[in-house]
ZAFI-492133 format. One record per atom (N, C-alpha, C, O): residue in three letters; x, y, z. Coordinates in steps of 0.02 Angstrom, whole numbers, padded with zeros to 5 digits, always signed. Layout:
# residues N
AlaXYZ ...
# end
This chain:
# residues 111
Met-01387-03865+00934 Met-01376-03833+00853 Met-01286-03810+00864 Met-01251-03780+00905 Ser-01276-03845+00797 Ser-01204-03826+00797 Ser-01185-03774+00765 Ser-01232-03749+00734 Thr-01103-03725+00752 Thr-01118-03671+00725 Thr-01128-03665+00643 Thr-01141-03617+00606 Lys-01115-03735+00631 Lys-01135-03754+00553 Lys-01197-03732+00522 Lys-01205-03707+00467 Glu-01250-03750+00580 Glu-01327-03757+00566 Glu-01342-03680+00567 Glu-01375-03656+00521 Ala-01314-03633+00629 Ala-01336-03582+00651 Ala-01306-03554+00585 Ala-01344-03536+00540 Tyr-01243-03550+00579 Tyr-01227-03501+00522 Tyr-01282-03517+00433 Tyr-01304-03473+00396 Lys-01290-03584+00424 Lys-01327-03598+00364 Lys-01393-03565+00386 Lys-01421-03548+00334 Gln-01434-03547+00443 Gln-01499-03525+00450 Gln-01485-03439+00446 Gln-01520-03388+00440 Lys-01442-03448+00449 Lys-01414-03357+00461 Lys-01420-03343+00386 Lys-01458-03298+00368 Ile-01391-03373+00347 Ile-01381-03353+00293 Ile-01452-03373+00253 Ile-01478-03333+00215 Glu-01474-03423+00263 Glu-01556-03426+00228 Glu-01596-03370+00245 Glu-01633-03341+00207 Ala-01585-03356+00310 Ala-01628-03283+00332 Ala-01605-03213+00277 Ala-01647-03182+00244 Glu-01544-03200+00277 Glu-01519-03148+00231 Glu-01546-03167+00177 Glu-01588-03130+00151 Leu-01534-03217+00153 Leu-01554-03218+00063 Leu-01636-03215+00052 Leu-01659-03204-00004 Glu-01673-03224+00105 Glu-01748-03205+00105 Glu-01762-03126+00116 Glu-01810-03101+00086 Leu-01736-03102+00142 Leu-01738-03034+00160 Leu-01731-02993+00093 Leu-01770-02955+00064 Ala-01649-03021+00077 Ala-01633-03000+00012 Ala-01684-03012-00062 Ala-01701-02965-00098 Gln-01704-03085-00075 Gln-01761-03070-00111 Gln-01813-03051-00087 Gln-01843-03055-00141 Ala-01852-03033-00051 Ala-01908-02992-00024 Ala-01877-02917-00039 Ala-01924-02885-00061 Asn-01826-02880-00036 Asn-01816-02810-00050 Asn-01809-02791-00127 Asn-01816-02737-00155 Arg-01793-02860-00154 Arg-01778-02842-00226 Arg-01869-02827-00269 Arg-01884-02798-00321 Lys-01900-02856-00228 Lys-01987-02871-00266 Lys-01997-02777-00236 Lys-02021-02737-00276 Glu-01977-02755-00168 Glu-02018-02692-00151 Glu-01975-02648-00211 Glu-02014-02607-00234 Lys-01911-02643-00241 Lys-01869-02603-00248 Lys-01896-02581-00311 Lys-01893-02520-00319 Pro-01924-02616-00361 Pro-01952-02600-00433 Pro-02012-02554-00410 Pro-02028-02504-00442 Lys-02046-02574-00351 Lys-02122-02532-00343 Lys-02097-02468-00325 Lys-02114-02420-00359 Met-02046-02457-00262 Met-02029-02394-00254 Met-01997-02343-00309 Met-01995-02281-00309 Lys-01976-02384-00347 Lys-01933-02349-00407 Lys-01986-02331-00445 Lys-01981-02275-00469 Arg-02031-02359-00456 Arg-02094-02345-00508 Arg-02131-02271-00495 Arg-02148-02226-00533 Gln-02137-02285-00402 Gln-02157-02221-00364 Gln-02116-02176-00376 Gln-02135-02133-00416 Phe-02065-02172-00355 Phe-02000-02108-00360 Phe-02028-02097-00453 Phe-02077-02060-00455 Leu-02016-02109-00490 Leu-02025-02101-00565 Leu-02068-02064-00568 Leu-02061-02007-00588 Ser-02134-02093-00547 Ser-02197-02063-00542 Ser-02196-01973-00529 Ser-02213-01922-00560 Leu-02165-01991-00466 Leu-02179-01917-00434 Leu-02135-01871-00467 Leu-02155-01813-00477 Leu-02080-01889-00483 Leu-02023-01838-00512 Leu-02056-01817-00571 Leu-02064-01756-00581 Val-02086-01881-00634 Val-02109-01832-00692 Val-02161-01798-00664 Val-02159-01747-00698 Ala-02223-01789-00610 Ala-02274-01763-00607 Ala-02249-01703-00580 Ala-02284-01655-00597 Thr-02185-01683-00531 Thr-02159-01608-00516 Thr-02131-01603-00582 Thr-02165-01562-00613 Leu-02104-01616-00603 Leu-02066-01591-00678 Leu-02133-01563-00720 Leu-02132-01506-00745 Leu-02180-01599-00725 Leu-02223-01560-00774 Leu-02277-01505-00738 Leu-02324-01475-00765 Met-02252-01503-00662 Met-02289-01436-00630 Met-02248-01376-00627 Met-02268-01318-00632 Val-02192-01395-00619 Val-02136-01324-00625 Val-02178-01293-00677 Val-02228-01263-00658 Pro-02164-01296-00742 Pro-02199-01217-00761 Pro-02255-01188-00760 Pro-02270-01128-00761 Met-02295-01247-00758 Met-02368-01210-00734 Met-02363-01181-00670 Met-02410-01141-00662 Met-02326-01184-00620 Met-02320-01147-00562 Met-02287-01091-00580 Met-02314-01039-00561 Ala-02233-01084-00615 Ala-02194-01023-00617 Ala-02232-00982-00667 Ala-02218-00922-00666 Asn-02273-01000-00705 Asn-02310-00954-00733 Asn-02370-00933-00689 Asn-02404-00887-00710 Ala-02388-00962-00629 Ala-02458-00947-00593 Ala-02423-00887-00531 Ala-02457-00860-00487 Ile-02371-00879-00539 Ile-02351-00836-00473 Ile-02363-00759-00508 Ile-02326-00735-00550 Glu-02429-00720-00479 Glu-02445-00659-00491 Glu-02422-00618-00451 Glu-02382-00655-00424 Gly-02416-00567-00425 Gly-02413-00536-00373 Gly-02367-00479-00368 Gly-02364-00448-00421 Leu-02329-00453-00316 Leu-02305-00387-00320 Leu-02221-00431-00278 Leu-02211-00486-00253 Val-02170-00359-00292 Val-02114-00398-00257 Val-02068-00329-00242 Val-02093-00283-00276 Met-02031-00313-00218 Met-01997-00277-00197 Met-01914-00277-00220 Met-01870-00298-00182 Gln-01903-00256-00278 Gln-01836-00273-00293 Gln-01794-00230-00316 Gln-01797-00203-00371 Asp-01730-00217-00254 Asp-01689-00142-00286 Asp-01731-00083-00279 Asp-01741-00042-00324 Gly-01761-00078-00203 Gly-01793-00012-00193 Gly-01858+00006-00231 Gly-01888+00058-00216 Lys-01886-00043-00290 Lys-01933-00039-00329 Lys-01959-00073-00322 Lys-01934-00128-00311 Met-02048-00059-00325 Met-02108-00109-00317 Met-02106-00133-00392 Met-02096-00092-00437 Met-02120-00218-00409 Met-02113-00236-00488 Met-02178-00294-00475 Met-02182-00332-00427 Met-02216-00290-00520 Met-02269-00314-00543 Met-02268-00395-00573 Met-02256-00393-00633 Met-02274-00450-00554 Met-02268-00516-00582 Met-02337-00521-00613 Met-02384-00509-00574 Lys-02353-00536-00680 Lys-02411-00557-00711 Lys-02398-00576-00790 Lys-02374-00545-00838 Asp-02429-00646-00780 Asp-02416-00680-00847 Asp-02365-00687-00854 Asp-02348-00684-00913 Gly-02320-00696-00812 Gly-02247-00740-00804 Gly-02201-00674-00834 Gly-02151-00687-00866 Met-02218-00608-00823 Met-02184-00547-00872 Met-02178-00517-00780 Met-02209-00541-00733 Thr-02125-00454-00780 Thr-02098-00430-00724 Thr-02101-00364-00738 Thr-02059-00342-00778 Thr-02149-00317-00709 Thr-02132-00247-00742 Thr-02148-00204-00697 Thr-02197-00223-00664 Pro-02117-00134-00678 Pro-02093-00072-00638 Pro-02165-00077-00620 Pro-02203-00108-00657 Met-02183-00053-00570 Met-02255-00044-00543 Met-02280+00046-00548 Met-02265+00087-00505 Ala-02313+00058-00602 Ala-02306+00144-00623 Ala-02335+00167-00563 Ala-02298+00195-00522 Lys-02414+00157-00547 Lys-02440+00203-00509 Lys-02480+00141-00437 Lys-02501+00084-00444 Glu-02478+00184-00376 Glu-02507+00146-00318 Glu-02559+00110-00372 Glu-02577+00119-00430 Met-02576+00047-00300 Met-02634-00001-00324 Met-02681-00019-00253 Met-02656-00034-00199 Met-02733-00016-00261 Met-02784-00033-00209 Met-02793-00117-00209 Met-02834-00136-00250 Met-02765-00165-00175 Met-02796-00218-00156 Met-02852-00234-00159 Met-02886-00183-00157 Pro-02898-00302-00166 Pro-02954-00325-00136 Pro-02978-00316-00063 Pro-03035-00305-00042 Asn-02904-00326-00018 Asn-02951-00320+00038 Asn-02938-00260+00072 Asn-02930-00261+00133 Gly-02934-00183+00023 Gly-02917-00120+00023 Gly-02839-00089+00054 Gly-02828-00029+00064 Thr-02788-00146+00066 Thr-02748-00115+00088 Thr-02693-00080+00012 Thr-02682-00120-00033 Lys-02672-00029+00006 Lys-02661+00025-00044 Lys-02592+00006-00051 Lys-02574+00013+00007 Ile-02527-00018-00091 Ile-02474-00014-00114 Ile-02457+00059-00156 Ile-02494+00085-00197 Met-02384+00085-00133 Met-02367+00119-00176 Met-02311+00110-00204 Met-02273+00075-00172 Pro-02288+00136-00266 Pro-02248+00117-00286 Pro-02167+00097-00274 Pro-02128+00061-00304 Asp-02164+00140-00217 Asp-02092+00150-00180 Asp-02092+00086-00104 Asp-02051+00086-00057 Gly-02143+00044-00114 Gly-02166-00010-00080 Gly-02179+00009-00012 Gly-02156-00029+00032 Thr-02213+00063+00007 Thr-02251+00063+00061 Thr-02326+00033+00050 Thr-02358+00035-00002 Ala-02344+00007+00106 Ala-02417-00024+00106 Ala-02446+00011+00155 Ala-02421+00022+00210 Met-02500+00031+00137 Met-02558+00058+00186 Met-02601+00004+00187 Met-02627-00020+00136 Met-02612-00022+00262 Met-02658-00062+00272 Met-02733-00016+00293 Met-02741+00037+00322 Lys-02786-00070+00259 Lys-02847-00037+00293 Lys-02865-00002+00345 Lys-02907+00043+00344 Asn-02827-00027+00402 Asn-02853-00001+00456 Asn-02789+00064+00491 Asn-02777+00083+00548 Gly-02762+00080+00430 Gly-02727+00130+00411 Gly-02648+00135+00451 Gly-02617+00188+00454 Lys-02620+00061+00484 Lys-02549+00043+00496 Lys-02519+00043+00416 Lys-02547+00027+00363 Lys-02443+00069+00434 Lys-02412+00068+00377 Lys-02350+00036+00376 Lys-02309+00049+00421 Thr-02334-00011+00324 Thr-02277-00054+00323 Thr-02230-00032+00265 Thr-02256-00007+00215 Gln-02167-00038+00267 Gln-02114-00034+00227 Gln-02105-00110+00208 Gln-02091-00151+00252 Met-02114-00133+00125 Met-02082-00185+00091 Met-01993-00181+00102 Met-01965-00127+00088 Ala-01958-00229+00124 Ala-01901-00256+00115 Ala-01875-00289+00051 Ala-01912-00331+00026 Asn-01826-00277+00027 Asn-01810-00307-00036 Asn-01814-00388-00030 Asn-01789-00419+00017 Gly-01848-00416-00083 Gly-01852-00480-00105 Gly-01910-00504-00050 Gly-01920-00564-00039 Met-01944-00458-00020 Met-02040-00475-00001 Met-02076-00482-00067 Met-02067-00458-00123 Met-02114-00520-00043 Met-02157-00535-00102 Met-02236-00519-00056 Met-02251-00524+00003 Met-02282-00493-00132 Met-02354-00510-00088 Met-02398-00519-00158 Met-02388-00492-00212 Asp-02444-00560-00141 Asp-02486-00575-00187 Asp-02532-00531-00210 Asp-02521-00472-00196 Leu-02590-00546-00247 Leu-02638-00501-00285 Leu-02694-00493-00230 Leu-02735-00447-00238 Arg-02699-00543-00164 Arg-02740-00513-00121 Arg-02731-00489-00041 Arg-02764-00488+00011 Ala-02660-00467-00070 Ala-02597-00415-00019 Ala-02581-00465+00038 Ala-02586-00441+00094 Thr-02561-00538+00032 Thr-02546-00592+00075 Thr-02467-00578+00082 Thr-02447-00601+00029 Leu-02435-00564+00102 Leu-02356-00567+00110 Leu-02323-00627+00122 Leu-02262-00627+00128 
# end
């Protein structure tokens, strides 16, 4: 086999590969755009769905229905954990924990 023939075969193989890639790209592009649209549609729903407590600047804040308000009084969680407005969490077993700034707890008392 001469170098011309080898070069010709190499070019033909590269052309076949390029054609195969062109067929796959629109499918990947469509899948990517579908995923992007689905994600963008879910973001507002997820932002409103966040409900719980967050320690912010040394105060417990309650997040509910998309609004954040200061926690006025202690709260008893369904699992028996008592949360105080200063960020102290008293577990059902008697263990005390102090929440640090930025810590979040959902309404089931999961940190």
